[in-house]
C-alpha positions in Angstrom: -86.7 78.3 99.8 -84.7 80.3 97.3 -86.4 82.0 94.3 -85.7 81.0 90.8 -83.6 84.2 90.3 -81.4 83.2 93.2 -80.9 79.8 91.7 -79.8 81.4 88.4 -77.4 83.8 90.1 -75.8 81.1 92.3 -75.3 78.6 89.5 -74.2 81.3 87.0 -71.4 82.4 89.3 -69.5 79.3 88.2 -70.1 80.0 84.5 -67.8 82.1 82.3 -69.4 84.9 80.4 -68.9 85.5 76.8 -67.9 89.0 75.6 -70.7 91.0 73.9 -68.9 93.2 71.4 -70.4 95.5 68.9 -69.0 93.4 66.1 -70.7 90.3 67.5 -74.0 92.2 67.6 -73.4 93.4 64.0 -72.5 89.9 62.8 -75.5 88.2 64.3 -77.8 91.0 63.2 -76.6 90.8 59.6 -77.1 87.1 59.5 -80.6 87.4 60.9 -81.3 90.4 58.6 -80.3 88.5 55.5 -82.7 85.7 56.3 -85.5 88.2 57.2 -84.8 90.0 53.9 -85.5 86.7 52.0 -88.6 86.3 54.1 -89.9 89.7 53.5 -89.3 89.5 49.7 -91.1 86.2 49.5 -93.9 87.7 51.6 -94.1 90.6 49.2 -94.2 88.1 46.3 -97.2 86.4 48.0 -99.0 89.8 48.2 -98.2 90.6 44.6 -99.8 87.3 43.5 -103.0 88.2 45.5 -103.3 91.7 44.3 -102.5 91.1 40.7 -105.1 88.2 40.5 -107.9 89.8 42.6 -107.2 93.6 42.7 -108.1 96.0 45.5 -111.7 94.5 45.7 -114.2 93.4 48.3 -113.3 89.7 47.8 -109.7 90.3 48.6 -110.7 92.4 51.5 -112.7 89.4 52.7 -109.6 87.2 52.4 -107.4 89.6 54.4 -110.1 90.0 57.0 -110.5 86.2 57.4 -106.7 85.8 57.8 -106.4 88.8 60.2 -107.0 86.9 63.5 -104.8 83.8 62.7 -102.1 86.2 61.4 -102.4 88.4 64.4 -101.7 85.4 66.7 -98.8 84.4 64.4 -97.3 87.9 64.7 -97.6 87.8 68.5 -96.0 84.4 68.7 -93.5 84.4 65.9 -92.1 87.9 66.5 -93.4 88.5 70.0 -94.4 87.1 73.2 -93.9 83.3 73.0 -90.5 83.3 71.3 -89.1 86.2 73.4 -90.4 84.8 76.7 -89.1 81.3 76.0 -85.7 82.6 74.7 -85.2 84.7 77.8 -85.9 81.9 80.3 -84.3 79.1 78.3 -81.1 81.1 77.7 -80.7 81.6 81.5 -81.4 77.9 82.1 -78.8 76.9 79.6 -76.3 79.3 80.9 -76.9 78.2 84.5 -77.7 74.5 84.2 -76.6 73.2 80.8 -78.1 71.9 77.6 -80.0 69.0 79.2 -82.0 71.2 81.4 -82.8 73.6 78.6 -84.1 70.8 76.4 -86.2 69.4 79.1 -87.8 72.8 79.6 -88.4 73.0 75.8 -90.2 69.6 75.8 -92.5 70.8 78.7 -93.3 74.0 76.9 -93.8 72.3 73.5 -96.3 69.8 75.1 -98.3 72.6 76.8 -98.3 74.7 73.6 -99.5 71.8 71.5 -102.4 71.1 73.8 -103.3 74.8 73.9 -103.2 75.2 70.1 -105.6 72.3 69.6 -108.1 74.0 71.8 -107.5 77.5 70.2 -107.8 76.2 66.6 -111.0 74.3 67.5 -112.6 77.3 69.1 -111.5 79.5 66.2 -113.2 77.2 63.7 -116.4 77.0 65.8 -116.7 80.7 66.4 -115.5 82.0 63.0 -119.1 82.9 62.0 -119.8 85.3 65.0 -116.3 86.8 64.7 -116.7 87.7 61.1 -120.3 89.0 61.8 -118.8 91.3 64.4 -116.1 92.6 62.0 -118.6 93.0 59.2 -121.1 94.9 61.4 -122.9 97.7 59.6 -124.0 98.0 56.0 -122.0 95.2 54.4 -122.6 92.4 51.9 -123.8 89.2 53.5 -122.1 87.4 50.7 -118.7 88.9 51.6 -119.2 88.1 55.3 -120.1 84.4 54.6 -117.2 84.2 52.2 -114.8 85.5 54.8 -116.2 83.0 57.4 -115.5 80.1 55.1 -112.0 81.3 54.4 -111.3 81.9 58.1 -112.3 78.3 59.0 -109.8 77.0 56.4 -107.0 79.1 57.7 -107.4 78.7 61.4 -105.1 75.6 61.7 -102.3 77.8 60.4 -101.9 79.4 63.9 -101.2 76.0 65.4 -98.3 75.3 63.0 -97.0 78.9 63.3 -96.9 78.8 67.1 -94.9 75.6 67.3 -92.6 77.1 64.6 -92.1 80.1 66.9 -91.0 77.8 69.7 -88.6 76.0 67.5 -87.3 79.4 66.4 -86.7 80.4 70.0 -84.9 77.1 70.7 -82.5 77.7 67.8 -82.0 81.3 68.8 -81.0 80.1 72.3 -78.1 78.1 70.8 -77.0 81.0 68.6 -78.7 80.0 65.3 -80.5 83.0 63.8 -80.6 82.7 60.1 -82.5 79.5 59.5 -85.4 80.3 61.9 -86.1 83.5 60.0 -86.0 81.6 56.7 -88.8 79.5 58.0 -91.3 82.2 57.1 -89.9 82.3 53.6 -90.8 78.6 53.3 -94.3 79.5 54.4 -94.5 82.2 51.8 -93.2 80.0 48.9 -95.3 77.0 49.9 -98.5 79.1 50.3 -98.0 80.7 46.8 -97.3 77.4 45.0 -100.1 75.4 46.6 -102.5 78.4 46.5 -101.9 78.7 42.7 -102.3 75.0 42.2 -105.4 74.5 44.3 -106.9 77.8 43.2 -106.5 76.9 39.5 -108.1 73.6 40.2 -111.1 75.3 41.7 -111.4 78.1 39.2 -109.0 78.3 36.2 -110.0 82.0 35.6 -109.0 82.9 39.2 -112.3 84.4 40.1 -113.3 84.9 43.8 -113.7 81.2 44.5 -110.0 80.6 43.7 -109.3 82.3 47.1 -110.3 79.0 48.7 -107.2 77.5 47.1 -105.0 80.3 48.6 -106.6 79.7 52.0 -105.6 76.1 51.8 -102.1 77.2 50.7 -101.8 79.3 53.9 -102.5 76.3 56.1 -100.1 74.0 54.1 -97.4 76.7 54.3 -97.7 76.8 58.1 -96.8 73.1 58.2 -93.8 73.8 55.9 -92.6 76.5 58.3 -92.0 73.9 61.0 -90.7 71.2 58.7 -87.7 73.2 57.5 -86.4 73.9 61.0 -86.7 70.4 62.5 -83.5 68.9 61.0 -81.4 71.7 62.3 -83.0 71.5 65.7 -82.3 67.8 65.9 -78.6 68.5 65.2 -78.4 70.7 68.3 -79.2 67.7 70.5 -83.0 68.2 71.0 -85.2 65.2 71.0 -89.0 65.5 71.1 -90.4 63.7 74.2 -93.9 64.7 75.4 -93.6 65.9 79.0 -96.7 66.6 81.0 -94.8 67.6 84.2 -95.8 71.2 84.0 -95.3 72.1 87.6 -92.0 73.7 86.9 -91.2 77.3 88.1 -89.4 77.9 84.8 -92.5 76.9 82.7 -94.6 79.2 84.9 -92.1 82.0 84.4 -92.3 81.6 80.6 -96.1 81.9 80.6 -96.0 84.6 83.2 -93.7 86.6 81.0 -95.7 85.8 77.9 -99.2 86.6 78.9 -98.7 90.3 79.7 -96.3 90.7 76.9 -98.8 89.4 74.4 -100.3 92.9 74.4 -97.0 94.6 75.0 -95.1 93.1 72.1 -98.1 93.2 69.8 -99.4 96.7 70.1 -98.8 97.4 66.4 -100.4 94.0 65.4 -103.4 94.8 67.6 -103.6 98.3 66.0 -103.6 96.7 62.6 -106.4 94.4 63.6 -108.4 97.3 65.0 -107.8 99.2 61.7 -109.3 96.3 59.8 -112.7 96.8 61.6 -112.7 100.5 60.8 -111.5 100.0 57.2 -114.4 97.8 56.4 -116.6 100.9 56.8 -114.6 102.7 54.2 -114.4 102.3 50.5 -113.8 98.9 48.9 -110.2 98.0 48.8 -109.3 99.8 52.0 -108.3 96.6 53.9 -106.2 95.6 50.9 -104.5 99.0 50.8 -103.7 98.8 54.5 -102.3 95.2 54.1 -100.2 95.8 51.1 -98.7 99.1 52.4 -98.0 97.4 55.7 -96.1 94.7 53.8 -93.8 97.3 52.2 -93.4 99.1 55.6 -92.4 95.9 57.3 -89.5 95.2 54.9 -87.0 97.7 56.4 -88.4 97.1 59.9 -88.0 93.4 59.7 -84.5 93.7 58.3 -82.9 95.4 61.3 -85.5 96.1 63.9 -86.7 92.5 64.5 -83.3 91.0 63.7 -81.4 93.2 66.2 -84.1 92.7 68.8 -83.8 88.9 68.5 -80.0 89.1 68.9 -80.1 91.6 71.8 -82.5 89.5 73.9 -80.4 86.3 74.4 -77.3 88.5 75.0 -79.0 90.7 77.6 -80.6 87.6 79.2 -77.1 86.1 79.8 -75.8 89.4 81.1 -78.6 89.3 83.7 -77.3 86.1 85.3 -73.6 87.0 85.2 -71.7 90.1 86.1 -72.5 91.9 82.9 -75.5 94.0 83.9 -73.5 97.2 83.7 -73.0 96.4 80.0 -76.7 96.2 79.2 -77.1 100.0 78.7 -74.2 100.1 76.2 -75.5 97.0 74.4 -79.0 98.6 74.0 -77.5 101.9 72.8 -75.5 100.1 70.1 -78.6 98.1 69.1 -80.6 101.3 68.7 -77.9 103.1 66.8 -77.6 100.1 64.5 -81.3 100.0 63.6 -81.3 103.8 63.2 -78.5 103.6 60.6 -80.8 101.6 58.4 -84.2 102.9 59.5 -83.6 106.6 58.9 -83.0 106.2 55.1 -85.8 103.7 54.9 -88.2 106.1 56.5 -87.2 109.0 54.2 -87.4 106.8 51.0 -90.8 105.4 51.9 -92.3 108.7 52.9 -91.1 110.6 49.8 -91.3 107.8 47.2 -94.1 105.7 48.7 -96.4 105.8 45.7 -93.6 105.1 43.3 -92.6 102.1 45.4 -96.2 100.8 45.5 -96.4 101.1 41.7 -93.0 99.3 41.1 -94.1 96.4 43.3 -97.9 96.0 43.0 -99.0 97.6 39.8 -99.8 94.4 38.0 -102.9 92.8 36.5 -106.1 94.0 38.3 -104.2 96.3 40.8 -104.8 99.6 38.9 -103.5 103.1 39.2 -106.3 104.2 41.5 -105.3 101.4 43.9 -101.7 102.4 43.6 -102.3 106.0 44.6 -104.5 105.0 47.5 -102.0 102.4 48.8 -99.1 104.9 48.3 -100.9 107.4 50.5 -101.4 104.8 53.2 -97.7 103.8 53.0 -96.6 107.4 53.5 -98.6 107.6 56.7 -97.2 104.3 57.9 -93.6 105.4 57.3 -94.0 108.1 60.0 -93.9 105.4 62.6 -91.1 103.3 61.1 -88.4 104.7 63.4 -90.5 104.1 66.5 -91.4 100.6 65.6 -87.9 99.6 64.7 -86.6 101.0 68.0 -89.4 99.2 70.0 -88.2 95.9 68.5 -84.9 96.5 70.2 -85.9 97.9 73.6 -89.2 96.0 74.3 -87.6 92.5 74.6 -85.2 93.9 77.2 -88.1 94.2 79.6 -88.4 90.4 79.5 -84.7 90.0 80.4 -85.2 92.5 83.3 -88.4 90.8 84.2 -90.4 94.0 84.2 -93.3 92.2 82.7 -96.2 94.5 83.7 -94.7 97.8 82.6 -95.1 97.0 78.9 -98.6 95.9 79.5 -99.5 99.3 80.9 -98.0 101.0 77.9 -99.9 98.7 75.6 -103.3 99.4 77.3 -102.7 103.2 76.9 -101.6 102.7 73.2 -104.6 100.7 72.3 -106.9 103.2 73.9 -105.2 105.9 71.8 -105.6 103.8 68.7 -109.3 103.2 69.1 -110.0 106.8 70.0 -108.1 108.3 67.0 -109.5 105.7 64.6 -113.1 106.5 65.7 -112.5 110.2 65.4 -110.8 110.0 62.0 -113.4 107.6 60.4 -116.7 108.7 61.9 -115.9 112.3 63.0 -113.7 113.6 60.1 -114.7 111.0 57.5 -111.1 110.4 56.5 -109.7 107.4 54.4 -107.5 104.5 55.3 -104.3 106.7 55.3 -105.5 108.2 58.6 -105.8 104.7 60.1 -102.2 104.2 59.1 -101.3 107.5 60.8 -102.9 106.2 64.0 -100.6 103.2 63.8 -97.6 105.6 63.5 -98.7 107.6 66.5 -99.1 104.5 68.6 -95.7 103.0 67.6 -93.9 106.2 68.3 -95.6 106.6 71.7 -94.8 103.0 72.5 -91.1 103.4 71.8 -90.8 106.7 73.8 -92.5 105.1 76.8 -90.2 102.0 76.7 -87.0 104.1 76.1 -87.6 106.6 78.9 -88.7 104.0 81.4 -85.7 101.8 80.5 -83.3 104.7 80.8 -84.7 105.3 84.3 -84.4 101.7 85.3 -80.8 101.3 84.1 -79.7 104.7 85.3 -79.2 105.9 81.7 -78.8 104.1 78.4 -75.3 105.3 77.6 -76.4 108.5 75.8 -72.9 109.3 74.7 -72.8 106.1 72.7 -76.3 106.5 71.3 -76.4 110.1 70.4 -72.8 110.5 69.1 -73.7 108.2 66.2 -77.4 109.2 65.9 -76.5 112.8 65.1 -74.3 111.8 62.2 -77.0 109.4 60.9 -79.6 112.1 60.9 -77.3 114.5 59.1 -76.6 112.0 56.4 -80.3 111.3 56.2 -81.1 114.9 55.4 -78.9 114.7 52.3 -80.6 111.4 51.2 -84.0 113.0 51.6 -83.0 115.9 49.4 -81.9 113.6 46.6 -85.2 111.6 46.8 -87.3 114.7 46.7 -85.3 116.1 43.7 -85.7 112.8 41.9 -89.4 112.6 42.5 -90.0 116.2 41.4 -87.8 116.4 38.3 -87.2 112.8 37.1 -90.2 110.6 38.0 -93.0 112.7 36.6 -95.8 110.6 35.2 -94.3 107.5 36.8 -97.5 105.5 37.0 -97.8 105.6 33.2 -94.4 104.1 32.6 -93.8 100.5 31.6 -92.6 98.1 34.4 -89.0 98.0 33.2 -89.0 101.9 33.1 -90.5 102.1 36.5 -88.0 99.6 37.9 -85.1 101.4 36.3 -86.3 104.9 37.4 -86.9 104.0 41.1 -83.6 102.1 41.2 -81.6 105.1 39.8 -83.2 107.6 42.3 -82.7 105.3 45.3 -79.3 104.3 44.1 -78.1 107.9 43.9 -79.7 108.7 47.3 -78.0 105.6 48.8 -74.6 106.7 47.4 -75.1 110.2 48.9 -76.1 108.7 52.2 -73.1 106.4 52.4 -70.7 109.1 51.3 -72.1 111.5 53.9 -71.9 108.7 56.6 -68.2 108.2 55.6 -67.4 111.9 55.8 -69.2 112.2 59.1 -67.3 109.1 60.4 -70.5 107.2 61.3 -69.5 104.3 63.5 -72.0 101.8 62.0 -70.5 102.4 58.5 -67.1 101.6 59.8 -68.4 98.4 61.5 -70.1 97.2 58.3 -67.0 98.0 56.2 -64.8 96.1 58.7 -67.1 93.1 58.6 -67.1 92.8 54.9 -63.4 93.6 54.5 -62.7 90.8 57.0 -64.5 88.4 54.7 
């Protein structure tokens, strides 16, 4: 009998292929990026509420530690393995067999996923105690460990809601809807804040440690809201939920076959962050909080154009694989990488040079004092070194799913995780360094991951259209040097004593420096005739 790939190719021969222009990539990426920006901002607001109420303390470390495993699984599903694997196979099914076949496949996967999540959540609640005991191994407070265990049990159902939300997101991506699925996380953030404050106040009006039980409840309720906001739009696409237990389908097996190895592959950074948590618990109080809050700031630029462009690239490349557009894949990837570089280069320079100032402007409220700001700023500077690699990985890694090279990313992930564990152990127990060095490990791993994917992909495709990639990249880097010079000058001569300024003064100061740096960057990009700037201008002038 013919393989599934042969079926796709035969049926796709009768389908017309849509053109994949740079402007189409730009348009879809900007839509997704706008939604992700709202998501990241509301996520940052959630972190501000936590840190201002509880500070960089052991109890907030316990909350973040309790949420680490459910959040790890959310990151793998929502921005990783499940959504990417499903989108890859479902896009091919829709292209080759039509909407009905794609929705039937969606029902089968949804039924399997629901069953699996019930089992995972149950096991997570039952084994929360031993897991927290393992993370809190060593000389730690038993009170903090038991507190983290209770919080973890409350938040475990969140992963069930988040996983189903990821599947809905993939279904909407398949039909070309990118904005709303990314806004679903904003619904989670807003809901978790509101219900967390309400329930937390009911438990402890002074917002002492016990109020964190309310925020744990808010996390679970927010997970349900994440699904609810997407369902009306999904229904309009023609999807109808019908439990389907006929799982003996080669396409379903292909989704899980792609997903299982890519759980590690697409989640190297998330696994590294989880590993960092275990090591950070052996450092000073507040180290887990510093890592978490700095990572939130680091994720803002990455989420804007790394995740968004990667989501848009995957369905397009998947459709190219079943048509006659394979030769266009290399150019499509090059344009995607160039697009993320246009935004990631200035973001890296700003966060590296002005990291402490950004942390102060965002988090220096309430119980989050200047000492916590300096510590978190140091961590953010170390994280920023890996921003370019992480953003690039979000573009090239999903392509391996479309090419069905599922085990190659798994090998890279295994090596990367070994590097992470080895470096963390050496930095913490050998050199006795602080949490910033754990963040540096993350940057090393993400950079290695991108280089591995990029070089292997270039070999598989016979090149990645280097002329397209490097012609724009050189101009972007040149403009970035000028932006960095402005940021450094502003930090040295204008922002002295920044942490002692009032909030309005801090906000105005950082805005002026970044605004001037941004103007210089855009002017330089214009003079250097950077293609991405022309594309953005053309897009907005068209409107």
